[in-house]
N, C-alpha and C positions, 0 to 999 in steps of 0.2 A: 504494500500500500504506500502511496505517496504521503510524505510528511504533512503536506497541506490538508489532505483528506483526513488523515488520522487526527490531526488537531481540531479540524472543523467538526469532527464527530464527537468531540468531548466538550460538554458544557463547562465542566470545572475540573480540569486535570491538576489544578493547584500550582505547584512550582515544578519546573521541568528542566532537565539537562539534555542537550543533544550534542553528540560528537560524530562527525562525518568527514567526507572528503569530496571535493570537486576535482576537476581535471588538473587544477593547479595548486589547490590549497587544502590544508587541514582546517576543518570548520568546528567551532565550538559555539554553543548558544545556551543561554540560561534565561528563563522567563519566570515571572511571578504573576499570580492572579490573586484576587481578594474578593470576599463577599461582604465583610464588615467595613464600616467607615475607617476603622483603625488600619485594616489591612490595605485598603485602597489608597490611603493617605501616604504613599511612598513614591520615591523616585530612585533611580540609579544615578550614582555620581562616580566619575572616574577618580582613582587614586594612583599613587606612584607605582604600585605593583598589582593593580587590578581594579576592582570597583567596590563600592559599599552602598548599602541602602540608607536612605535618609528620609526623614519626615518632610513631606511637601509643605504642610502647614503645621508648624510646631504647636500651635494652640489646640490642635485637634488630636495630638498624640496622647493615647491613654496608657498603654503598657508597651514599652519598647523591647521587652526582654526577648521575644521570639521573632520580631520583625525588623530589628536593626542589627545588621551584621555585615561582614565582608563576604559576598558570594564568590568572588574571584580573587585569587592571589597567586603570584608567580614565585616559584621556589627553584632557583637555578633555571634549568631548561624545562621544568615541569610546570604546567598550569593546573592549579587546583580549583575546582568549581563545586560548590555545595549550596544547599538551601538553608544553611544556618551557621552558627558560630563554630561548628566543627571544622570549618575552613582553617581557623586559627590553630585548632588542635593538630590537624594534619600538617600544617606548615611547621609548627614547633617540633613535631616528631621528625619530620624530614630534614630540618636544619641540623638536628642532632645525629643524622644518619640512620634513623629508624624508619619504619615502613608506614605506608598508607593504611595497611590492615591493622597494625598494632595501635595506631592512633585511634581508629574507629572502634577497636575493642574496649576502649575506655569510655565510649559514649553509647547512648541509646536513643530511642524515639523521643519526640518532644513531649513535655509534660502538660499536654492540653486536652486531657480527657473530656468527653468520651471519644474524640477523634484520634488521639495518640498519633499525631502526624508523623509519618516516617521521615528519617533523615536520609537524604540522597546525596551522593558525592561522586566525583570523578577526578581522576588525575591523568592528564594528557601529556605524553612525552613529545619531544621535538620531532621524532620520526613518525608520529601519528598513532603509535600504539598507546593503549590507554586501559585504565581500570575504572570500574564503576562499583558502587555499593549501595545497598539500602538497609537501614536499620528500622525494623518495624515491630509492632506488638504482635503477639500470636493470636490472631483473630479477635483483637480487642482486649486481650488479657494483659493488663498493665504490669503483671508480675513476670511476664515472659518477653524478653527482647530477642528477636530473631535477627541474626546478622548474616547478610548475603554479600558475597564478593564475586566479581566477574572480571576476567582479564581477556583483552582482545589485542590482536595484531591490528595494524592500520586498516581502516575500513576499505571496502571495495569502492572504487570511484563511483560517485553518484548515490552512495548509500550512507546511512547513519544509524546509530543506536540512540534510542530515546528512553529515558526513565523519568517518571514524575511521581509526585506524592500521592495523588488520589486516582482511583480508577475512574471516577466521575463524580457528579454531584450526589448529595444525599444527606441524611441526618440520622446518626452520625455519618461522616463522610467516609466511604469505603476506601481502604488503602490500595495502592498499586499492587498488582499481583503478577507473579511470574518474573522471568528474566527481562532485561531491557529489550524493547521491541526493535526489530529491524524495519526501517522505512527507506524509501527511495525518493528521487526527485530533488537531490541536493545538487543543483546546477546553477551556473552563472556566477556573477561577481557578488561581492559582499552586500551591495545594496539590493540586488535581486533576491538573495536568500533572506535578508532582513525583512524586506517587504512581504515575502511569502509567509514567513513565520508569523509576523505581527498581524497580517490580514487574516490569518487562519484561526487566531485565538478568539474566543468568545468576546464580543464587544462589551458586554456588560460587566465582565469579570477581569479582563486583562488589565495589568497595571504597568509593567515595565519589561523590557527585553534588552539583553546584551548579546551581541554577536561578535566573534573574533575569527579572522582568517589569518592563517600563518602559511606563507608561501613555501611550498615543499622544496623549492630549489634555492631560494635566496634567504629564507628565514624571515623575510620582511613581514611585519605584523600590521594588520588593519583592524580597527575596532569601530563598532556602531552601537549607540545606545538610543533606545526609543522609550520615552516616558509618556504615559497617557496624561499625567499632570504636567502641564507646561506653563 
């Protein structure tokens, strides 16, 4: 299935990570969605080594604990992308020479029952190979954290893997199930891919999108950020 069709078929996939490859570039994307005023009151802002989330209107911020964090940070030649403050945990472990997996073994799903939102993470190497992970409750049991890890060679040209927090909308919201999904339709330049992803997300729930291209020959990096709140 094409990525555009996959996303268009999901009213509320929550937060999502995409890693793929075009004819010329390694592709990384991270999007956030929100149903509450607090969740929708966010923007992405570029930092020295990645991006951070930030309140669009500080006066409307209620609880920043699970919505303000660094989704993307660079650690040497590795780009870390996550949906929470585990980005910093992974970075700290990697700086010490420890692993992506060991970092996430110290973390679990978010403490936001009854949803128990999964923590999703990825680490993308310069050659396009990458790892993904999801930490989730065992069918809503807050006493059991299931930790899944996936390791991939560089994607096939035109393909990507996507993982997101929720299977779709609901109350409580059902967690993502299975391994990261394979999608196609990763084509064109960074603006084409950015527009494709942004336009495919549910209009009422989408909040922000980050897309990064890394040229497979030169290593040159290009970044796009789209914020619904401008």
